[in-house]
N, C-alpha and C positions, 0 to 999 in steps of 0.2 A: 099524284100518279104513283101507283105501285108497280115498280119494275120487276119483271120475273126472270130476266136473263141478261147476261153481260157478254158481249162479243169483243174479243181482243185481237187486234193486229199483233204481230209478234216482233219482228225486227224494228227497233227504234221506239217500241211502245212497251210491250210486256217484258221484253228483254233489254237488259242494260247493255252498255257498249262491249262488255266482255262475253256476250251471248248467254248470260245467266239471268234467271229470274231472281229479283231481290228477295231475301228471306222474309221481309215484312209483307211483300206481296203474296208469297206462297201461303203464309199464315192467314192473311185476310181472305184470300180466295177460299181456303178451307172453311173459314167461319161463315162466309155467305152461302157456300154450298150446303153447309149443315142446316141453314135456314130455308133450304129448298130452292135457292136461286141457281138457275142453270148457267154454266159457263161454257163458252164455245170459242175455239181458236179459229181465226179467219186469216189466212196467210197466202202469200204468193209461193210458199214453200211446197215441195213435194210431201206427201203424207209420211214418208219414211224419215223426213227431217223434222217433222212436227212430233213424231212419236215419242222421242225422249222427254219432251215437255209434257205431253199428254200423260205419260207414265208418272212423271214426277208429281203432277198436280192431282193424280188419281181421278181423272175425268171419266165420264161415261157417255158424253155426247160425241157425235161424229165431229170430224174436223172439216172445215171448208178449205179446200186446197187449190193451189195454182190459180189464185184470184177468182175462185168460183167456178173453175172448169169441172170440178167434181166434188162430191162429199165422200168422205171415207169413214166407214164403220170399223173401228179397230177391233171390236169384239168379234165381228163376223169376218174380219179381214177381207173386206171387199168394198169397192167403190159403188156409189149409186148417184143418180141424177147427173151422170157424166155427159159432157158435151165435148168430145175430142175433135181435133181437126182431121181432115181427110189426108191421105198420103200425098195427094196432089197439092193441097194447101201447104203441107210441110215442105215439099220440094220447092214450091214458090218462095217460101220464106228462106230456105237454105240458099237459093240463088241470090236473094237480096243480101243475106249475110256475107256471102262471098264477094258480091259486087262492091259492098261498102267496106269490106275488110274489118269487120268487127268480131268480137269473141261471142260465142254462144254455147249454151248447154241445151240439150234436148231432154225434156222430161217425158218419159213414157209411163205406162201403167205401173211398172214396178221399179224402174231404175232411172237415175239421172246420169246422162251420158255426156262426155266431153272428149274433144280431140286434143286440145292444148291446155296445159296447166298455166293459168295466169295468177297474178298476185292475190286476187280475191279468193280463188280456189285454194291457194296455199294456206291462207288464214282459216278457211273453212275446214281443211283437213286437220289443222291443229286442234280445232274443237272436236271434230269427229273422233280423232284418236284418243281424246281424253275420256270418251264414253266407255262404259262397260260393253263388251263385245256384242251382247244380245240387243243392245240399243243402237248399234252403229248402222246407219243407212248404207245402202250399196250405191257407190258412185263409180261408174265404169268408164275407164279410158278405152276409146274405140279408135280404130284405124280410119274410118270414114263414116260420116253421118248418113250417106246414101244407103248404106247397108242397114243402119239403125232404122231408118224410115221404112225400108222394105220389110223388115222383120217384126216391127213393133205391132202389138195388138191394138194399142191406143197411144196416141200422141197428144199430150195435153198442153205443153208450153215450150216456147223457146225463151230461155233466160239470156238476154243479150246484154253486153256491157262493152264499154270502150273508154279509154282515157282521152281519145279524140272525140270530144263532145260534139264537134261539128259533124263528123261522120255519123255518129249515133243519131243525131237529130235528123240528118238527111235520110238515114235508114228508116227512122220512125215515121217521117213524113211520107216516104214511099210506101210503107206498110199501110198507113192510114188511107192513102189514095186508093188502095185496092178495095176498101169498104167491105172486107171479109173478116177483119180481125179487130180485136181490142188490144190497143197498145197502152199498157199501164206502167207509168214510171214509178219504180219502187225505191229509187235512190237517184241522186243527181247524175250518175253515170251508168244507171242500169234500167233497162226497159224490158218488161215481160210481155210476150206476145201470145195471145190465145185467140180462140174463135170469137168473133164478134158477139157481144151479149154476155160473155163470160166475165163477170165482174164480182167483186166481193159483195156488193149490194144485192145482186141477183142471187148469189149463193146463200146469203143470209135470209133473203125472202123465201127461198125454197125451204130452207131449214125451219123457218118460223111456221110455214104452212104444215110441214111434216109434224111439228110439235104442237100445233094448234095454239101458238102464241101470237098475239098481235104485235106488229112491228113497233107500235107505240109503247109496248111493254119491254123493249130492248134498249139497253145502254151500249153504245159502241165507242171503244177507245181506238185511236189511230194517230199516225204521225205523217203519213205520206199521201201522195196524190191518188194512189190506188185505194185509199180509205175514204175518199170523198163520197163514193157511191154508197158506203155504209151510213155516213153522216146524213145523207139525203133522205134515207128511209127510216132510220132508227128514231125511237122516241126521244133519245138524248144522244148527241154526238159530242165526244170529248176529245179535244186535240192535245197532244203533248207539247210541252214547252219547246222542244227541239224541232218541232215542225216548221215548215216554211210559212210565211205570213198568208199566202194564198190558201193553204190548207186550213190554217187556223180560222180564216174568215168563213169557212164552210161549216165549222163546228158550232155547237151551242155555246161552248166556252173552252178556255184553255187552262191546263193545270201545269205543274212543274215538269221537268224533263225526265227522260227514261232512266237516268242514273240516280234519281232521288226517289224516296218512298211516296211519291205523289199519288200513284195509283192506289196504294194501300190506304192512304189518307182519304181519298175520294170515295172509295168503296165503303169505308167506315161511315162517312157522312150520309151516303145514300141508303145503306142497308142496315146499319146497326144502331 
């Protein structure tokens, strides 16, 4: 099988624990792109938080953002194939967030919004402030989410988190019971909520159709539960060594963890 494209999850996969791409991986990605292999980033992240890595890797492909809620063309500076939630759906989610007392950010078409700074966001801001100003995404502190919902052009995702795992699980179950949303766990204490059907797998499928590439010609790397939908449709699904056993079981095979040059080594085997 000759693979023509590689899809990378970001956090826990392409990115090491320090939020950086290993130099060996950067070098190997450049080598396979020089051979005509397309590389696409598939993330739960907002496009503005994907952009610094897109810029570093010198990519030309769009990014699949917010777990497949939309694709973003950085050259044209616009999204496409977007499936945002309605304002009423956002209000319903906000009521559940408040009911279960969990933290959330709301991702709109241009900005990530938050009301309260939690420990996860503090670490995120440390990374953000290390970037050149032109690459820094906009993360906006707001007085209340109700106003954000009313004023937003598009609402793509609620990024929810809690150290109270029981409350987060109850919230997740309540969201699932509505049968209007996809609840994708991106970490042990973080769950991303988007419109039902918005998954990384469906985002990758749309991109493959757009590029006229067969799904069987795509290699997908991932480490979390929201990557399983990619593994299910890609020609080859590769799990990271730091993934949970349940995620590994859905992949074709497993390599080393995200802090080792395992991705670079695997790309060399597959393409060089």
